All heavy atoms as a GROMACS GRO file, in nm:
protein
  605
    1MET      N    1  -1.012  -0.815  -1.961
    1MET     CA    2  -0.920  -0.767  -1.860
    1MET      C    3  -0.797  -0.855  -1.868
    1MET      O    4  -0.809  -0.976  -1.843
    1MET     CB    5  -0.985  -0.766  -1.725
    1MET     CG    6  -0.897  -0.713  -1.617
    1MET     SD    7  -0.990  -0.688  -1.467
    1MET     CE    8  -0.898  -0.788  -1.354
    2GLY      N    9  -0.688  -0.798  -1.892
    2GLY     CA   10  -0.563  -0.876  -1.905
    2GLY      C   11  -0.481  -0.878  -1.775
    2GLY      O   12  -0.515  -0.808  -1.676
    3LEU      N   13  -0.373  -0.950  -1.777
    3LEU     CA   14  -0.283  -0.957  -1.664
    3LEU      C   15  -0.222  -0.822  -1.634
    3LEU      O   16  -0.207  -0.784  -1.522
    3LEU     CB   17  -0.177  -1.063  -1.692
    3LEU     CG   18  -0.074  -1.082  -1.580
    3LEU    CD1   19  -0.138  -1.130  -1.454
    3LEU    CD2   20   0.032  -1.178  -1.624
    4TRP      N   21  -0.190  -0.745  -1.743
    4TRP     CA   22  -0.127  -0.613  -1.725
    4TRP      C   23  -0.219  -0.521  -1.652
    4TRP      O   24  -0.178  -0.447  -1.560
    4TRP     CB   25  -0.088  -0.557  -1.859
    4TRP     CG   26  -0.017  -0.428  -1.849
    4TRP    CD1   27  -0.069  -0.302  -1.867
    4TRP    CD2   28   0.120  -0.408  -1.807
    4TRP    NE1   29   0.031  -0.208  -1.845
    4TRP    CE2   30   0.146  -0.270  -1.806
    4TRP    CE3   31   0.221  -0.495  -1.771
    4TRP    CZ2   32   0.265  -0.220  -1.773
    4TRP    CZ3   33   0.346  -0.441  -1.739
    4TRP    CH2   34   0.368  -0.300  -1.739
    5THR      N   35  -0.346  -0.523  -1.684
    5THR     CA   36  -0.448  -0.438  -1.619
    5THR      C   37  -0.463  -0.475  -1.474
    5THR      O   38  -0.476  -0.390  -1.382
    5THR     CB   39  -0.584  -0.449  -1.691
    5THR    OG1   40  -0.564  -0.422  -1.829
    5THR    CG2   41  -0.680  -0.347  -1.637
    6LEU      N   42  -0.459  -0.603  -1.445
    6LEU     CA   43  -0.467  -0.652  -1.308
    6LEU      C   44  -0.348  -0.606  -1.224
    6LEU      O   45  -0.362  -0.559  -1.112
    6LEU     CB   46  -0.481  -0.803  -1.304
    6LEU     CG   47  -0.508  -0.868  -1.169
    6LEU    CD1   48  -0.643  -0.827  -1.115
    6LEU    CD2   49  -0.499  -1.015  -1.184
    7LEU      N   50  -0.227  -0.620  -1.282
    7LEU     CA   51  -0.108  -0.573  -1.212
    7LEU      C   52  -0.109  -0.421  -1.188
    7LEU      O   53  -0.066  -0.373  -1.084
    7LEU     CB   54   0.016  -0.614  -1.292
    7LEU     CG   55   0.049  -0.761  -1.291
    7LEU    CD1   56   0.166  -0.788  -1.388
    7LEU    CD2   57   0.074  -0.815  -1.158
    8GLU      N   58  -0.160  -0.353  -1.289
    8GLU     CA   59  -0.171  -0.204  -1.276
    8GLU      C   60  -0.269  -0.167  -1.162
    8GLU      O   61  -0.245  -0.074  -1.088
    8GLU     CB   62  -0.217  -0.149  -1.408
    8GLU     CG   63  -0.194  -0.004  -1.428
    8GLU     CD   64  -0.220   0.043  -1.566
    8GLU    OE1   65  -0.270  -0.036  -1.652
    8GLU    OE2   66  -0.196   0.160  -1.597
    9GLY      N   67  -0.379  -0.240  -1.151
    9GLY     CA   68  -0.472  -0.218  -1.041
    9GLY      C   69  -0.412  -0.242  -0.904
    9GLY      O   70  -0.434  -0.166  -0.810
   10PHE      N   71  -0.333  -0.351  -0.893
   10PHE     CA   72  -0.268  -0.383  -0.765
   10PHE      C   73  -0.163  -0.272  -0.733
   10PHE      O   74  -0.145  -0.237  -0.616
   10PHE     CB   75  -0.202  -0.519  -0.767
   10PHE     CG   76  -0.299  -0.631  -0.750
   10PHE    CD1   77  -0.294  -0.742  -0.834
   10PHE    CD2   78  -0.394  -0.627  -0.650
   10PHE    CE1   79  -0.383  -0.844  -0.815
   10PHE    CE2   80  -0.484  -0.730  -0.630
   10PHE     CZ   81  -0.478  -0.841  -0.715
   11LEU      N   82  -0.095  -0.223  -0.835
   11LEU     CA   83   0.001  -0.115  -0.812
   11LEU      C   84  -0.070   0.010  -0.762
   11LEU      O   85  -0.018   0.079  -0.674
   11LEU     CB   86   0.082  -0.090  -0.938
   11LEU     CG   87   0.190   0.018  -0.926
   11LEU    CD1   88   0.299  -0.024  -0.830
   11LEU    CD2   89   0.251   0.051  -1.062
   12LEU      N   90  -0.180   0.043  -0.821
   12LEU     CA   91  -0.258   0.162  -0.777
   12LEU      C   92  -0.309   0.147  -0.632
   12LEU      O   93  -0.304   0.240  -0.557
   12LEU     CB   94  -0.376   0.187  -0.870
   12LEU     CG   95  -0.341   0.239  -1.009
   12LEU    CD1   96  -0.464   0.242  -1.096
   12LEU    CD2   97  -0.281   0.380  -0.999
   13LEU      N   98  -0.350   0.024  -0.596
   13LEU     CA   99  -0.395  -0.004  -0.462
   13LEU      C  100  -0.275   0.012  -0.361
   13LEU      O  101  -0.292   0.070  -0.254
   13LEU     CB  102  -0.453  -0.142  -0.450
   13LEU     CG  103  -0.503  -0.184  -0.311
   13LEU    CD1  104  -0.618  -0.096  -0.266
   13LEU    CD2  105  -0.544  -0.328  -0.315
   14ALA      N  106  -0.160  -0.040  -0.400
   14ALA     CA  107  -0.038  -0.029  -0.315
   14ALA      C  108  -0.001   0.119  -0.299
   14ALA      O  109   0.036   0.163  -0.189
   14ALA     CB  110   0.075  -0.111  -0.377
   15ASN      N  111  -0.011   0.197  -0.408
   15ASN     CA  112   0.017   0.340  -0.398
   15ASN      C  113  -0.082   0.410  -0.303
   15ASN      O  114  -0.043   0.499  -0.222
   15ASN     CB  115   0.009   0.405  -0.532
   15ASN     CG  116   0.128   0.378  -0.618
   15ASN    OD1  117   0.239   0.361  -0.569
   15ASN    ND2  118   0.106   0.362  -0.748
   16ALA      N  119  -0.209   0.369  -0.308
   16ALA     CA  120  -0.309   0.432  -0.222
   16ALA      C  121  -0.279   0.402  -0.075
   16ALA      O  122  -0.296   0.486   0.009
   16ALA     CB  123  -0.447   0.382  -0.259
   17LEU      N  124  -0.235   0.280  -0.044
   17LEU     CA  125  -0.205   0.242   0.091
   17LEU      C  126  -0.078   0.307   0.139
   17LEU      O  127  -0.061   0.340   0.259
   17LEU     CB  128  -0.193   0.091   0.105
   17LEU     CG  129  -0.324   0.013   0.088
   17LEU    CD1  130  -0.294  -0.137   0.091
   17LEU    CD2  131  -0.428   0.051   0.187
   18ALA      N  132   0.016   0.330   0.052
   18ALA     CA  133   0.147   0.385   0.091
   18ALA      C  134   0.144   0.533   0.124
   18ALA      O  135   0.224   0.578   0.200
   18ALA     CB  136   0.251   0.362  -0.027
   19ILE      N  137   0.044   0.604   0.077
   19ILE     CA  138   0.042   0.746   0.104
   19ILE      C  139  -0.044   0.781   0.227
   19ILE      O  140  -0.051   0.903   0.262
   19ILE     CB  141  -0.013   0.830  -0.015
   19ILE    CG1  142  -0.155   0.791  -0.047
   19ILE    CG2  143   0.079   0.811  -0.136
   19ILE    CD1  144  -0.219   0.883  -0.150
   20LEU      N  145  -0.100   0.682   0.294
   20LEU     CA  146  -0.179   0.714   0.413
   20LEU      C  147  -0.088   0.755   0.526
   20LEU      O  148   0.008   0.688   0.559
   20LEU     CB  149  -0.261   0.591   0.455
   20LEU     CG  150  -0.372   0.545   0.361
   20LEU    CD1  151  -0.433   0.419   0.414
   20LEU    CD2  152  -0.476   0.656   0.350
   21ASN      N  153  -0.119   0.869   0.586
   21ASN     CA  154  -0.037   0.928   0.695
   21ASN      C  155  -0.091   0.877   0.829
   21ASN      O  156  -0.212   0.886   0.857
   21ASN     CB  157  -0.040   1.077   0.688
   21ASN     CG  158   0.060   1.140   0.781
   21ASN    OD1  159   0.094   1.087   0.884
   21ASN    ND2  160   0.107   1.257   0.746
   22GLU      N  161  -0.002   0.830   0.915
   22GLU     CA  162  -0.049   0.781   1.046
   22GLU      C  163  -0.103   0.887   1.136
   22GLU      O  164  -0.206   0.872   1.196
   22GLU     CB  165   0.064   0.703   1.114
   22GLU     CG  166   0.018   0.646   1.247
   22GLU     CD  167   0.127   0.570   1.323
   22GLU    OE1  168   0.240   0.568   1.271
   22GLU    OE2  169   0.095   0.516   1.427
   23ASP      N  170  -0.032   0.999   1.145
   23ASP     CA  171  -0.072   1.104   1.238
   23ASP      C  172  -0.201   1.173   1.196
   23ASP      O  173  -0.285   1.202   1.280
   23ASP     CB  174   0.040   1.210   1.248
   23ASP     CG  175   0.166   1.151   1.307
   23ASP    OD1  176   0.153   1.055   1.387
   23ASP    OD2  177   0.275   1.203   1.277
   24ARG      N  178  -0.218   1.196   1.068
   24ARG     CA  179  -0.338   1.270   1.021
   24ARG      C  180  -0.454   1.183   0.989
   24ARG      O  181  -0.570   1.231   0.997
   24ARG     CB  182  -0.299   1.357   0.902
   24ARG     CG  183  -0.212   1.474   0.939
   24ARG     CD  184  -0.195   1.568   0.823
   24ARG     NE  185  -0.088   1.512   0.739
   24ARG     CZ  186  -0.076   1.534   0.610
   24ARG    NH1  187  -0.164   1.610   0.548
   24ARG    NH2  188   0.023   1.483   0.542
   25PHE      N  189  -0.432   1.063   0.946
   25PHE     CA  190  -0.543   0.983   0.898
   25PHE      C  191  -0.568   0.853   0.983
   25PHE      O  192  -0.680   0.826   1.020
   25PHE     CB  193  -0.520   0.943   0.753
   25PHE     CG  194  -0.634   0.864   0.693
   25PHE    CD1  195  -0.750   0.929   0.653
   25PHE    CD2  196  -0.626   0.729   0.679
   25PHE    CE1  197  -0.855   0.857   0.602
   25PHE    CE2  198  -0.730   0.657   0.623
   25PHE     CZ  199  -0.846   0.723   0.587
   26LEU      N  200  -0.464   0.780   1.008
   26LEU     CA  201  -0.483   0.647   1.073
   26LEU      C  202  -0.508   0.657   1.226
   26LEU      O  203  -0.598   0.593   1.277
   26LEU     CB  204  -0.364   0.556   1.045
   26LEU     CG  205  -0.344   0.524   0.899
   26LEU    CD1  206  -0.210   0.450   0.882
   26LEU    CD2  207  -0.456   0.446   0.842
   27ALA      N  208  -0.427   0.735   1.297
   27ALA     CA  209  -0.438   0.740   1.442
   27ALA      C  210  -0.576   0.796   1.492
   27ALA      O  211  -0.632   0.744   1.586
   27ALA     CB  212  -0.321   0.822   1.502
   28PRO      N  213  -0.630   0.907   1.428
   28PRO     CA  214  -0.760   0.950   1.479
   28PRO      C  215  -0.873   0.847   1.462
   28PRO      O  216  -0.972   0.861   1.530
   28PRO     CB  217  -0.788   1.077   1.391
   28PRO     CG  218  -0.653   1.122   1.349
   28PRO     CD  219  -0.570   0.999   1.334
   29ARG      N  220  -0.854   0.757   1.371
   29ARG     CA  221  -0.959   0.654   1.347
   29ARG      C  222  -0.935   0.529   1.422
   29ARG      O  223  -1.004   0.429   1.405
   29ARG     CB  224  -0.968   0.629   1.198
   29ARG     CG  225  -1.030   0.746   1.125
   29ARG     CD  226  -1.001   0.743   0.976
   29ARG     NE  227  -1.062   0.852   0.909
   29ARG     CZ  228  -1.012   0.973   0.903
   29ARG    NH1  229  -0.902   1.004   0.969
   29ARG    NH2  230  -1.071   1.071   0.839
   30GLY      N  231  -0.829   0.524   1.505
   30GLY     CA  232  -0.798   0.402   1.583
   30GLY      C  233  -0.722   0.298   1.501
   30GLY      O  234  -0.731   0.179   1.533
   31TRP      N  235  -0.653   0.335   1.394
   31TRP     CA  236  -0.583   0.239   1.313
   31TRP      C  237  -0.434   0.254   1.328
   31TRP      O  238  -0.357   0.224   1.234
   31TRP     CB  239  -0.624   0.263   1.165
   31TRP     CG  240  -0.758   0.216   1.133
   31TRP    CD1  241  -0.875   0.259   1.190
   31TRP    CD2  242  -0.795   0.118   1.040
   31TRP    NE1  243  -0.981   0.194   1.134
   31TRP    CE2  244  -0.933   0.105   1.041
   31TRP    CE3  245  -0.723   0.037   0.951
   31TRP    CZ2  246  -1.003   0.016   0.960
   31TRP    CZ3  247  -0.788  -0.049   0.870
   31TRP    CH2  248  -0.929  -0.062   0.873
   32SER      N  249  -0.388   0.299   1.443
   32SER     CA  250  -0.244   0.317   1.464
   32SER      C  251  -0.176   0.184   1.488
   32SER      O  252  -0.235   0.092   1.546
   32SER     CB  253  -0.222   0.405   1.590
   32SER     OG  254  -0.087   0.418   1.619
   33PHE      N  255  -0.057   0.169   1.441
   33PHE     CA  256   0.016   0.044   1.455
   33PHE      C  257   0.052   0.016   1.600
   33PHE      O  258   0.063  -0.101   1.642
   33PHE     CB  259   0.143   0.047   1.368
   33PHE     CG  260   0.209  -0.089   1.357
   33PHE    CD1  261   0.145  -0.186   1.287
   33PHE    CD2  262   0.333  -0.111   1.410
   33PHE    CE1  263   0.204  -0.313   1.272
   33PHE    CE2  264   0.396  -0.233   1.397
   33PHE     CZ  265   0.330  -0.334   1.325
   34SER      N  266   0.071   0.120   1.681
   34SER     CA  267   0.100   0.101   1.824
   34SER      C  268  -0.011   0.033   1.901
   34SER      O  269   0.011  -0.035   2.000
   34SER     CB  270   0.141   0.235   1.884
   34SER     OG  271   0.030   0.321   1.882
   35GLU      N  272  -0.133   0.052   1.853
   35GLU     CA  273  -0.246  -0.012   1.919
   35GLU      C  274  -0.255  -0.158   1.889
   35GLU      O  275  -0.316  -0.234   1.966
   35GLU     CB  276  -0.378   0.056   1.876
   35GLU     CG  277  -0.389   0.202   1.914
   35GLU     CD  278  -0.516   0.265   1.858
   35GLU    OE1  279  -0.603   0.194   1.807
   35GLU    OE2  280  -0.527   0.387   1.868
   36PHE      N  281  -0.198  -0.205   1.782
   36PHE     CA  282  -0.206  -0.342   1.742
   36PHE      C  283  -0.074  -0.415   1.750
   36PHE      O  284  -0.056  -0.515   1.681
   36PHE     CB  285  -0.262  -0.351   1.597
   36PHE     CG  286  -0.410  -0.324   1.590
   36PHE    CD1  287  -0.453  -0.192   1.568
   36PHE    CD2  288  -0.502  -0.421   1.612
   36PHE    CE1  289  -0.586  -0.163   1.567
   36PHE    CE2  290  -0.637  -0.393   1.609
   36PHE     CZ  291  -0.680  -0.265   1.588
   37SER      N  292   0.021  -0.365   1.825
   37SER     CA  293   0.148  -0.430   1.836
   37SER      C  294   0.147  -0.551   1.930
   37SER      O  295   0.236  -0.628   1.935
   37SER     CB  296   0.256  -0.333   1.882
   37SER     OG  297   0.220  -0.280   2.011
   38GLY      N  298   0.034  -0.569   2.005
   38GLY     CA  299   0.024  -0.681   2.099
   38GLY      C  300  -0.024  -0.805   2.028
   38GLY      O  301   0.011  -0.832   1.917
   39GLY      N  302  -0.107  -0.878   2.095
   39GLY     CA  303  -0.156  -1.005   2.038
   39GLY      C  304  -0.277  -0.989   1.949
   39GLY      O  305  -0.332  -1.090   1.904
   40ARG      N  306  -0.324  -0.870   1.927
   40ARG     CA  307  -0.443  -0.848   1.844
   40ARG      C  308  -0.414  -0.836   1.698
   40ARG      O  309  -0.503  -0.801   1.619
   40ARG     CB  310  -0.514  -0.723   1.889
   40ARG     CG  311  -0.562  -0.732   2.037
   40ARG     CD  312  -0.636  -0.614   2.083
   40ARG     NE  313  -0.643  -0.499   2.002
   40ARG     CZ  314  -0.676  -0.375   2.041
   40ARG    NH1  315  -0.702  -0.359   2.170
   40ARG    NH2  316  -0.686  -0.275   1.959
   41THR      N  317  -0.294  -0.880   1.656
   41THR     CA  318  -0.262  -0.862   1.511
   41THR      C  319  -0.324  -0.980   1.432
   41THR      O  320  -0.314  -0.977   1.310
   41THR     CB  321  -0.109  -0.866   1.491
   41THR    OG1  322  -0.054  -0.984   1.550
   41THR    CG2  323  -0.041  -0.743   1.558
   42LYS      N  324  -0.387  -1.077   1.497
   42LYS     CA  325  -0.449  -1.185   1.424
   42LYS      C  326  -0.584  -1.148   1.366
   42LYS      O  327  -0.639  -1.215   1.280
   42LYS     CB  328  -0.467  -1.304   1.516
   42LYS     CG  329  -0.341  -1.359   1.575
   42LYS     CD  330  -0.266  -1.444   1.473
   42LYS     CE  331  -0.145  -1.502   1.542
   42LYS     NZ  332  -0.049  -1.552   1.449
   43SER      N  333  -0.642  -1.039   1.413
   43SER     CA  334  -0.772  -0.997   1.362
   43SER      C  335  -0.760  -0.940   1.223
   43SER      O  336  -0.647  -0.907   1.174
   43SER     CB  337  -0.835  -0.893   1.457
   43SER     OG  338  -0.761  -0.772   1.449
   44PHE      N  339  -0.873  -0.924   1.154
   44PHE     CA  340  -0.871  -0.870   1.020
   44PHE      C  341  -0.818  -0.729   1.018
   44PHE      O  342  -0.739  -0.687   0.929
   44PHE     CB  343  -1.010  -0.875   0.956
   44PHE     CG  344  -1.017  -0.815   0.818
   44PHE    CD1  345  -0.960  -0.883   0.714
   44PHE    CD2  346  -1.083  -0.694   0.800
   44PHE    CE1  347  -0.966  -0.828   0.589
   44PHE    CE2  348  -1.084  -0.642   0.672
   44PHE     CZ  349  -1.030  -0.708   0.565
   45LYS      N  350  -0.861  -0.647   1.117
   45LYS     CA  351  -0.819  -0.510   1.126
   45LYS      C  352  -0.670  -0.503   1.152
   45LYS      O  353  -0.600  -0.421   1.092
   45LYS     CB  354  -0.894  -0.440   1.239
   45LYS     CG  355  -0.871  -0.292   1.245
   45LYS     CD  356  -0.959  -0.228   1.358
   45LYS     CE  357  -0.933  -0.081   1.367
   45LYS     NZ  358  -1.013  -0.021   1.472
   46GLY      N  359  -0.616  -0.591   1.237
   46GLY     CA  360  -0.476  -0.593   1.263
   46GLY      C  361  -0.394  -0.635   1.140
   46GLY      O  362  -0.289  -0.580   1.107
   47GLN      N  363  -0.448  -0.730   1.062
   47GLN     CA  364  -0.383  -0.771   0.938
   47GLN      C  365  -0.379  -0.660   0.834
   47GLN      O  366  -0.282  -0.639   0.762
   47GLN     CB  367  -0.452  -0.895   0.880
   47GLN     CG  368  -0.437  -1.018   0.965
   47GLN     CD  369  -0.298  -1.079   0.958
   47GLN    OE1  370  -0.231  -1.071   0.854
   47GLN    NE2  371  -0.253  -1.131   1.069
   48LEU      N  372  -0.491  -0.586   0.826
   48LEU     CA  373  -0.500  -0.474   0.733
   48LEU      C  374  -0.401  -0.363   0.772
   48LEU      O  375  -0.340  -0.305   0.684
   48LEU     CB  376  -0.644  -0.421   0.729
   48LEU     CG  377  -0.680  -0.324   0.618
   48LEU    CD1  378  -0.654  -0.391   0.481
   48LEU    CD2  379  -0.823  -0.282   0.630
   49ILE      N  380  -0.392  -0.333   0.901
   49ILE     CA  381  -0.298  -0.233   0.943
   49ILE      C  382  -0.153  -0.279   0.915
   49ILE      O  383  -0.068  -0.200   0.872
   49ILE     CB  384  -0.315  -0.202   1.096
   49ILE    CG1  385  -0.447  -0.131   1.116
   49ILE    CG2  386  -0.202  -0.120   1.152
   49ILE    CD1  387  -0.488  -0.117   1.258
   50GLY      N  388  -0.126  -0.405   0.932
   50GLY     CA  389   0.005  -0.458   0.895
   50GLY      C  390   0.033  -0.444   0.746
   50GLY      O  391   0.146  -0.410   0.707
   51LEU      N  392  -0.068  -0.460   0.663
   51LEU     CA  393  -0.051  -0.442   0.517
   51LEU      C  394  -0.024  -0.299   0.486
   51LEU      O  395   0.061  -0.270   0.399
   51LEU     CB  396  -0.179  -0.496   0.445
   51LEU     CG  397  -0.179  -0.473   0.294
   51LEU    CD1  398  -0.074  -0.560   0.226
   51LEU    CD2  399  -0.317  -0.502   0.238
   52ILE      N  400  -0.092  -0.205   0.550
   52ILE     CA  401  -0.070  -0.067   0.528
   52ILE      C  402   0.071  -0.026   0.561
   52ILE      O  403   0.142   0.042   0.485
   52ILE     CB  404  -0.172   0.020   0.608
   52ILE    CG1  405  -0.314   0.006   0.549
   52ILE    CG2  406  -0.132   0.167   0.608
   52ILE    CD1  407  -0.422   0.064   0.636
   53TYR      N  408   0.123  -0.072   0.674
   53TYR     CA  409   0.257  -0.040   0.717
   53TYR      C  410   0.362  -0.109   0.630
   53TYR      O  411   0.470  -0.056   0.608
   53TYR     CB  412   0.276  -0.072   0.865
   53TYR     CG  413   0.223   0.038   0.948
   53TYR    CD1  414   0.094   0.035   0.997
   53TYR    CD2  415   0.301   0.151   0.978
   53TYR    CE1  416   0.044   0.141   1.072
   53TYR    CE2  417   0.255   0.252   1.055
   53TYR     CZ  418   0.125   0.249   1.102
   53TYR     OH  419   0.073   0.351   1.172
   54ALA      N  420   0.331  -0.226   0.579
   54ALA     CA  421   0.423  -0.293   0.489
   54ALA      C  422   0.439  -0.214   0.357
   54ALA      O  423   0.551  -0.199   0.303
   54ALA     CB  424   0.377  -0.436   0.457
   55THR      N  425   0.329  -0.165   0.306
   55THR     CA  426   0.336  -0.084   0.183
   55THR      C  427   0.407   0.050   0.206
   55THR      O  428   0.477   0.102   0.119
   55THR     CB  429   0.200  -0.058   0.118
   55THR    OG1  430   0.115   0.007   0.219
   55THR    CG2  431   0.136  -0.188   0.074
   56GLN      N  432   0.391   0.107   0.327
   56GLN     CA  433   0.460   0.231   0.359
   56GLN      C  434   0.610   0.204   0.371
   56GLN      O  435   0.694   0.291   0.340
   56GLN     CB  436   0.405   0.293   0.484
   56GLN     CG  437   0.267   0.349   0.467
   56GLN     CD  438   0.207   0.406   0.592
   56GLN    OE1  439   0.263   0.392   0.697
   56GLN    NE2  440   0.094   0.470   0.580
   57TYR      N  441   0.648   0.088   0.420
   57TYR     CA  442   0.788   0.055   0.433
   57TYR      C  443   0.855   0.032   0.300
   57TYR      O  444   0.973   0.065   0.286
   57TYR     CB  445   0.799  -0.070   0.521
   57TYR     CG  446   0.942  -0.115   0.543
   57TYR    CD1  447   1.024  -0.047   0.624
   57TYR    CD2  448   0.990  -0.232   0.480
   57TYR    CE1  449   1.153  -0.089   0.648
   57TYR    CE2  450   1.118  -0.276   0.503
   57TYR     CZ  451   1.198  -0.203   0.590
   57TYR     OH  452   1.328  -0.243   0.603
   58LEU      N  453   0.778  -0.013   0.202
   58LEU     CA  454   0.836  -0.047   0.071
   58LEU      C  455   0.808   0.062  -0.033
   58LEU      O  456   0.777   0.037  -0.147
   58LEU     CB  457   0.776  -0.180   0.023
   58LEU     CG  458   0.811  -0.302   0.109
   58LEU    CD1  459   0.731  -0.422   0.061
   58LEU    CD2  460   0.958  -0.329   0.099
   59ARG      N  461   0.826   0.188   0.008
   59ARG     CA  462   0.801   0.299  -0.085
   59ARG      C  463   0.902   0.305  -0.200
   59ARG      O  464   0.866   0.339  -0.312
   59ARG     CB  465   0.802   0.430  -0.009
   59ARG     CG  466   0.674   0.452   0.064
   59ARG     CD  467   0.669   0.584   0.132
   59ARG     NE  468   0.545   0.599   0.206
   59ARG     CZ  469   0.521   0.696   0.287
   59ARG    NH1  470   0.610   0.790   0.306
   59ARG    NH2  471   0.407   0.701   0.352
   60VAL      N  472   1.024   0.276  -0.174
   60VAL     CA  473   1.129   0.285  -0.278
   60VAL      C  474   1.101   0.183  -0.390
   60VAL      O  475   1.105   0.219  -0.508
   60VAL     CB  476   1.271   0.267  -0.220
   60VAL    CG1  477   1.375   0.262  -0.326
   60VAL    CG2  478   1.303   0.382  -0.125
   61PRO      N  479   1.070   0.057  -0.360
   61PRO     CA  480   1.032  -0.035  -0.466
   61PRO      C  481   0.906   0.006  -0.541
   61PRO      O  482   0.893  -0.018  -0.661
   61PRO     CB  483   1.014  -0.167  -0.397
   61PRO     CG  484   1.095  -0.162  -0.274
   61PRO     CD  485   1.090  -0.019  -0.232
   62LEU      N  486   0.814   0.072  -0.467
   62LEU     CA  487   0.694   0.124  -0.534
   62LEU      C  488   0.730   0.231  -0.636
   62LEU      O  489   0.671   0.238  -0.743
   62LEU     CB  490   0.596   0.176  -0.434
   62LEU     CG  491   0.500   0.076  -0.369
   62LEU    CD1  492   0.417   0.142  -0.262
   62LEU    CD2  493   0.412   0.012  -0.474
   63VAL      N  494   0.822   0.319  -0.604
   63VAL     CA  495   0.861   0.422  -0.696
   63VAL      C  496   0.925   0.360  -0.819
   63VAL      O  497   0.898   0.404  -0.932
   63VAL     CB  498   0.963   0.519  -0.626
   63VAL    CG1  499   1.026   0.613  -0.728
   63VAL    CG2  500   0.894   0.600  -0.519
   64LEU      N  501   1.007   0.257  -0.799
   64LEU     CA  502   1.068   0.188  -0.912
   64LEU      C  503   0.964   0.118  -1.001
   64LEU      O  504   0.968   0.127  -1.124
   64LEU     CB  505   1.172   0.088  -0.863
   64LEU     CG  506   1.292   0.146  -0.794
   64LEU    CD1  507   1.383   0.036  -0.739
   64LEU    CD2  508   1.373   0.234  -0.890
   65LEU      N  509   0.866   0.050  -0.935
   65LEU     CA  510   0.761  -0.011  -1.011
   65LEU      C  511   0.674   0.087  -1.088
   65LEU      O  512   0.637   0.065  -1.202
   65LEU     CB  513   0.669  -0.095  -0.919
   65LEU     CG  514   0.722  -0.234  -0.883
   65LEU    CD1  515   0.631  -0.294  -0.779
   65LEU    CD2  516   0.736  -0.320  -1.000
   66ASN      N  517   0.647   0.201  -1.023
   66ASN     CA  518   0.573   0.308  -1.093
   66ASN      C  519   0.648   0.358  -1.215
   66ASN      O  520   0.592   0.380  -1.320
   66ASN     CB  521   0.542   0.421  -0.999
   66ASN     CG  522   0.432   0.390  -0.903
   66ASN    OD1  523   0.330   0.333  -0.938
   66ASN    ND2  524   0.446   0.433  -0.778
   67SER      N  525   0.776   0.374  -1.198
   67SER     CA  526   0.861   0.420  -1.310
   67SER      C  527   0.858   0.322  -1.426
   67SER      O  528   0.847   0.360  -1.543
   67SER     CB  529   1.002   0.443  -1.267
   67SER     OG  530   1.009   0.537  -1.162
   68ILE      N  531   0.869   0.192  -1.392
   68ILE     CA  532   0.865   0.087  -1.496
   68ILE      C  533   0.730   0.090  -1.568
   68ILE      O  534   0.722   0.080  -1.690
   68ILE     CB  535   0.890  -0.050  -1.434
   68ILE    CG1  536   1.038  -0.061  -1.391
   68ILE    CG2  537   0.856  -0.162  -1.530
   68ILE    CD1  538   1.069  -0.181  -1.308
   69PHE      N  539   0.622   0.102  -1.491
   69PHE     CA  540   0.486   0.103  -1.555
   69PHE      C  541   0.470   0.225  -1.644
   69PHE      O  542   0.413   0.215  -1.750
   69PHE     CB  543   0.379   0.103  -1.445
   69PHE     CG  544   0.331  -0.036  -1.408
   69PHE    CD1  545   0.412  -0.120  -1.336
   69PHE    CD2  546   0.209  -0.080  -1.450
   69PHE    CE1  547   0.370  -0.246  -1.301
   69PHE    CE2  548   0.165  -0.207  -1.414
   69PHE     CZ  549   0.249  -0.292  -1.343
   70VAL      N  550   0.522   0.342  -1.603
   70VAL     CA  551   0.508   0.462  -1.683
   70VAL      C  552   0.588   0.445  -1.813
   70VAL      O  553   0.539   0.479  -1.922
   70VAL     CB  554   0.550   0.582  -1.604
   70VAL    CG1  555   0.572   0.704  -1.695
   70VAL    CG2  556   0.451   0.619  -1.494
   71ILE      N  557   0.708   0.394  -1.802
   71ILE     CA  558   0.792   0.373  -1.918
   71ILE      C  559   0.725   0.277  -2.018
   71ILE      O  560   0.722   0.301  -2.141
   71ILE     CB  561   0.936   0.331  -1.881
   71ILE    CG1  562   1.005   0.448  -1.814
   71ILE    CG2  563   1.012   0.283  -2.004
   71ILE    CD1  564   1.134   0.409  -1.748
   72VAL      N  565   0.675   0.168  -1.968
   72VAL     CA  566   0.609   0.069  -2.056
   72VAL      C  567   0.487   0.125  -2.121
   72VAL      O  568   0.459   0.103  -2.239
   72VAL     CB  569   0.575  -0.061  -1.975
   72VAL    CG1  570   0.484  -0.152  -2.053
   72VAL    CG2  571   0.705  -0.132  -1.935
   73LYS      N  572   0.407   0.206  -2.046
   73LYS     CA  573   0.288   0.270  -2.104
   73LYS      C  574   0.329   0.372  -2.212
   73LYS      O  575   0.256   0.386  -2.313
   73LYS     CB  576   0.209   0.342  -1.995
   73LYS     CG  577   0.124   0.250  -1.910
   73LYS     CD  578   0.014   0.194  -1.991
   73LYS     CE  579  -0.109   0.183  -1.908
   73LYS     NZ  580  -0.223   0.130  -1.978
   74LEU      N  581   0.437   0.444  -2.190
   74LEU     CA  582   0.484   0.544  -2.291
   74LEU      C  583   0.532   0.472  -2.417
   74LEU      O  584   0.503   0.519  -2.527
   74LEU     CB  585   0.593   0.630  -2.232
   74LEU     CG  586   0.548   0.736  -2.136
   74LEU    CD1  587   0.673   0.806  -2.076
   74LEU    CD2  588   0.460   0.838  -2.202
   75VAL      N  589   0.596   0.361  -2.403
   75VAL     CA  590   0.652   0.290  -2.518
   75VAL      C  591   0.541   0.217  -2.593
   75VAL      O  592   0.536   0.218  -2.717
   75VAL     CB  593   0.763   0.193  -2.471
   75VAL    CG1  594   0.805   0.096  -2.582
   75VAL    CG2  595   0.882   0.270  -2.422
   76SER      N  596   0.451   0.149  -2.519
   76SER     CA  597   0.352   0.066  -2.583
   76SER      C  598   0.229   0.144  -2.627
   76SER      O  599   0.154   0.098  -2.715
   76SER     CB  600   0.311  -0.048  -2.489
   76SER     OG  601   0.241   0.005  -2.379
   77GLY      N  602   0.208   0.261  -2.572
   77GLY     CA  603   0.099   0.342  -2.620
   77GLY      C  604  -0.023   0.334  -2.537
   77GLY      O  605  -0.099   0.282  -2.490
   0.00000   0.00000   0.00000
C-alpha cells in the first residue's frame, strides 16, 4: 500500500462525509450541529459532527482534489 493509495482512501472518506445531508440523515439520528453548538463539542460525537460539517464546508476544494485525482489516474493508468 503506497502513499497514493492512502491519500486516495482519505479523499474517498472526505467525499463520503461531504455528501451527508443534515435534514434527511443527520438530524433524525441526533447528529445535528445545532445540538452540539454549546459546550458539548469536546466529546467524540461532537468532534465527529464538527468534522462532518468541515468537510461539507470545503466542497469546492474537494471537487478540485477529485479532478486532480481523476486526471492523474487517467494519465498514469
